[in-house]
Kinemage of the C-alpha trace (Angstrom):
@kinemage 1
@onewidth
@group {chain A} dominant
@subgroup {mainchain}
@vectorlist {calphas} color= white
{ca met a 1} P -89.589 154.148 167.789
{ca leu a 2} L -89.310 157.651 166.413
{ca gly a 3} L -85.417 157.549 167.211
{ca leu a 4} L -85.103 154.358 164.654
{ca arg a 5} L -87.015 156.238 161.968
{ca leu a 6} L -84.684 159.157 162.230
{ca lys a 7} L -81.441 157.258 162.525
{ca gly a 8} L -82.585 155.404 159.265
{ca phe a 9} L -83.604 158.658 157.493
{ca val a 10} L -79.954 159.959 158.762
{ca leu a 11} L -78.720 156.821 156.947
{ca val a 12} L -80.321 157.146 153.798
{ca leu a 13} L -79.202 160.960 153.381
{ca gly a 14} L -75.820 159.716 154.371
{ca val a 15} L -76.007 157.253 151.337
{ca leu a 16} L -77.341 159.724 148.868
{ca gly a 17} L -74.890 162.007 149.978
{ca ile a 18} L -71.923 159.613 149.144
{ca leu a 19} L -73.510 158.795 145.720
{ca gly a 20} L -74.088 162.202 145.088
{ca gly a 21} L -70.554 163.206 145.650
{ca val a 22} L -69.271 160.079 143.633
{ca ala a 23} L -71.681 160.177 140.695
{ca pro a 24} L -70.703 163.108 138.937
{ca pro a 25} L -66.854 162.397 138.767
{ca val a 26} L -67.522 158.892 137.336
{ca gln a 27} L -70.146 160.532 134.771
{ca ser a 28} L -67.516 163.410 133.837
{ca met a 29} L -64.799 160.439 133.243
{ca ile a 30} L -67.201 158.708 130.847
{ca leu a 31} L -67.777 161.752 128.792
{ca arg a 32} L -64.172 162.780 128.692
{ca gly a 33} L -63.215 159.222 127.440
{ca tyr a 34} L -65.789 159.254 124.678
{ca val a 35} L -64.275 162.242 122.904
{ca ser a 36} L -61.085 163.301 124.384
{ca glu a 37} L -59.483 166.451 123.843
{ca gly a 38} L -56.273 164.937 122.469
{ca arg a 39} L -58.405 162.909 119.816
{ca leu a 40} L -60.411 166.146 118.911
{ca ala a 41} L -57.309 167.811 118.343
{ca cys a 42} L -55.721 165.248 116.151
{ca val a 43} L -58.928 165.322 113.875
{ca gln a 44} L -58.559 168.951 113.777
{ca gln a 45} L -55.201 168.940 112.648
{ca gly a 46} L -55.832 166.040 110.095
{ca leu a 47} L -58.972 168.250 108.572
{ca val a 48} L -56.387 171.274 108.090
{ca arg a 49} L -53.663 169.162 106.521
{ca arg a 50} L -56.417 167.671 104.028
{ca his a 51} L -57.686 171.018 103.399
{ca lys a 52} L -54.016 172.312 102.598
{ca ala a 53} L -53.216 169.462 100.380
{ca leu a 54} L -56.446 170.100 98.368
{ca ala a 55} L -55.680 173.839 97.882
{ca gln a 56} L -52.321 172.803 96.591
{ca val a 57} L -53.648 170.319 93.924
{ca lys a 58} L -53.274 171.889 90.383
{ca thr a 59} L -55.985 171.552 88.140
{ca asp a 60} L -53.447 172.400 84.925
{ca cys a 61} L -51.460 169.043 86.138
{ca leu a 62} L -51.911 165.512 85.256
{ca pro a 63} L -52.308 163.071 88.234
{ca glu a 64} L -48.766 161.784 89.180
{ca ser a 65} L -49.789 158.251 88.913
{ca tyr a 66} L -49.652 158.986 84.946
{ca leu a 67} L -45.677 159.302 85.276
{ca gly a 68} L -43.843 157.302 82.889
{ca arg a 69} L -43.897 155.960 79.123
{ca trp a 70} L -47.158 154.111 77.934
{ca gln a 71} L -48.287 152.228 74.948
{ca cys a 72} L -51.515 153.418 73.279
{ca leu a 73} L -53.582 151.183 71.008
{ca thr a 74} L -56.181 153.394 69.373
{ca val a 75} L -59.437 152.475 67.351
{ca val a 76} L -61.740 154.569 65.411
{ca thr a 77} L -65.253 154.146 66.540
{ca ala a 78} L -67.093 156.592 64.401
{ca ser a 79} L -66.103 158.843 61.475
{ca gly a 80} L -67.001 161.492 59.307
{ca val a 81} L -63.738 161.975 57.512
{ca ala a 82} L -62.120 160.006 54.497
{ca val a 83} L -58.487 159.282 56.275
{ca ala a 84} L -59.970 157.637 59.525
{ca val a 85} L -62.043 154.733 58.756
{ca ala a 86} L -64.081 153.276 61.525
{ca gly a 87} L -62.437 149.850 62.700
{ca gln a 88} L -58.862 151.447 61.647
{ca ser a 89} L -56.221 151.262 64.542
{ca val a 90} L -52.940 152.646 65.456
{ca val a 91} L -50.319 152.265 68.019
{ca ser a 92} L -48.457 154.980 69.686
{ca glu a 93} L -46.782 155.973 72.624
{ca ile a 94} L -47.284 158.503 75.340
{ca glu a 95} L -44.627 159.655 77.978
{ca phe a 96} L -46.078 161.733 80.866
{ca val a 97} L -43.316 163.759 82.280
{ca arg a 98} L -42.820 166.230 85.168
{ca gln a 99} L -42.009 169.689 84.062
{ca glu a 100} L -39.538 172.187 86.056
{ca asp a 101} L -42.618 173.830 87.583
{ca gly a 102} L -43.851 170.548 88.990
{ca arg a 103} L -46.714 170.091 86.433
{ca ile a 104} L -47.018 166.718 84.729
{ca thr a 105} L -47.571 167.200 80.951
{ca ala a 106} L -47.966 164.596 78.148
{ca ala a 107} L -45.985 164.056 75.138
{ca trp a 108} L -47.234 161.719 72.195
{ca gln a 109} L -44.465 160.008 70.116
{ca gln a 110} L -46.226 159.299 66.749
{ca ala a 111} L -44.101 159.277 63.710
{ca gly a 112} L -44.920 162.457 61.529
{ca trp a 113} L -47.019 164.580 64.090
{ca thr a 114} L -45.917 167.780 66.187
{ca glu a 115} L -47.766 168.623 68.850
{ca thr a 116} L -48.102 172.645 68.711
{ca asn a 117} L -50.513 173.547 71.562
{ca ser a 118} L -52.209 171.534 74.829
{ca gln a 119} L -54.047 172.326 77.786
{ca val a 120} L -54.484 170.173 80.566
{ca lys a 121} L -57.737 169.997 83.064
{ca arg a 122} L -57.243 167.464 85.978
{ca ile a 123} L -60.642 166.226 86.892
{ca asp a 124} L -59.759 163.999 90.066
{ca ala a 125} L -56.947 161.586 91.183
{ca leu a 126} L -57.347 159.220 88.241
{ca ser a 127} L -59.068 161.204 85.545
{ca ala a 128} L -58.175 164.152 83.171
{ca ile a 129} L -59.144 166.106 80.298
{ca ile a 130} L -56.419 167.211 77.486
{ca ser a 131} L -57.095 169.366 74.934
{ca arg a 132} L -54.288 169.570 72.109
{ca val a 133} L -53.626 170.685 68.468
{ca ser a 134} L -51.019 168.521 66.330
{ca gln a 135} L -49.798 169.066 62.914
{ca tyr a 136} L -48.744 166.243 60.564
{ca gln a 137} L -45.377 166.916 58.796
{ca gly a 138} L -44.404 163.853 57.485
{ca pro a 139} L -44.566 162.557 53.800
{ca gly a 140} L -47.516 161.895 51.667
{ca arg a 141} L -50.652 163.618 50.549
{ca asn a 142} L -51.797 164.409 54.215
{ca arg a 143} L -48.734 166.550 55.065
{ca gly a 144} L -50.027 169.737 56.665
{ca met a 145} L -52.938 168.140 58.498
{ca ile a 146} L -54.035 169.836 61.395
{ca cys a 147} L -56.065 167.932 64.042
{ca his a 148} L -57.583 169.291 67.428
{ca cys a 149} L -58.318 166.519 69.883
{ca trp a 150} L -59.970 166.412 73.091
{ca asp a 151} L -59.009 163.513 75.193
{ca ser a 152} L -60.582 162.071 78.128
{ca phe a 153} L -58.310 159.675 80.268
{ca val a 154} L -59.181 157.795 83.207
{ca gln a 155} L -56.648 155.200 85.132
{ca thr a 156} L -58.234 151.803 85.655
{ca asp a 157} L -55.296 150.309 87.688
{ca arg a 158} L -51.745 150.823 88.262
{ca glu a 159} L -50.906 149.335 84.719
{ca his a 160} L -53.730 150.555 82.515
{ca met a 161} L -55.533 153.501 81.415
{ca ala a 162} L -58.866 154.033 79.057
{ca ala a 163} L -59.315 157.235 76.933
{ca glu a 164} L -61.952 158.512 74.536
{ca ser a 165} L -60.976 161.097 72.022
{ca tyr a 166} L -62.602 163.283 69.592
{ca val a 167} L -60.832 164.844 66.598
{ca asp a 168} L -61.624 167.688 64.330
{ca gln a 169} L -59.784 167.537 61.216
{ca trp a 170} L -58.296 170.542 58.924
{ca val a 171} L -56.271 169.906 55.434
{ca glu a 172} L -54.837 172.986 53.778
{ca gly a 173} L -57.221 175.132 56.130
{ca gln a 174} L -60.453 173.377 55.033
{ca tyr a 175} L -62.414 171.774 57.914
{ca gln a 176} L -62.964 167.988 56.982
{ca gly a 177} L -65.185 166.744 59.826
{ca arg a 178} L -64.584 164.788 63.124
{ca tyr a 179} L -63.949 161.351 64.223
{ca gln a 180} L -64.100 159.633 67.385
{ca thr a 181} L -62.003 157.033 68.940
{ca arg a 182} L -61.085 154.907 71.923
{ca ser a 183} L -57.758 153.769 73.317
{ca val a 184} L -56.226 151.434 75.723
{ca leu a 185} L -52.878 152.556 77.375
{ca ser a 186} L -50.618 149.990 78.862
{ca arg a 187} L -47.645 151.149 80.973
{ca val a 188} L -44.261 150.199 79.438
{ca ser a 189} L -42.341 148.146 81.980
{ca gly a 190} L -39.887 150.068 84.001
{ca ser a 191} L -40.863 153.246 82.936
{ca ser a 192} L -42.366 154.546 86.070
{ca ser a 193} L -40.717 157.957 87.144
{ca leu a 194} L -42.065 158.135 90.554
{ca ser a 195} L -40.278 158.978 93.704
{ca gly a 196} L -40.390 156.759 96.749
{ca asp a 197} L -43.049 158.519 98.441
{ca glu a 198} L -45.272 158.677 94.903
{ca glu a 199} L -44.777 154.877 94.342
{ca ser a 200} L -46.179 154.440 97.603
{ca arg a 201} L -49.187 156.744 97.237
{ca gln a 202} L -49.437 154.598 93.567
{ca asn a 203} L -49.767 151.246 95.466
{ca cys a 204} L -53.161 152.310 96.469
{ca leu a 205} L -54.494 151.746 93.080
{ca asp a 206} L -53.539 148.286 93.177
């Protein structure tokens, strides 16, 4: 009887020994499969590339998706000056172009007005603020008028943007007051200046 018990005990030890030898490798395989070294390296490389890309973003450069010509319909929403009445509207054209140093800037095409100074502050991939000074040199009693504008742009989809602006006005060196406007910009058909890669990135806006 004692011999049978010893044989059974030895058998149990043998089974436990086999399980003990097999279980650790199985458990190890599960852990390695959960987060493989290859996957971890891929994630790390992706984070490094993203960090480098963010570091290269220029805050004095407008978003690439702005590139091209846009028709701009502007409506005065509030005014403290005589020459800009609330409800008054004007249509102009804005062209966003890439400069030789890689920056993207804006050029307003409005009869009689010449831009003398501008600064750009990029907020994110779709939003930016432009501070600009323009002088009216066209005919009429407003010749010599100077306006300092703060324009806040946001691209709503691939073909449209919205903007809100504050404008301070001077005439013959005398401050006249401020007025506010809202604008809707529509891309002029076929005006995109994006390269193939840039066009692919802009498709994300659709």
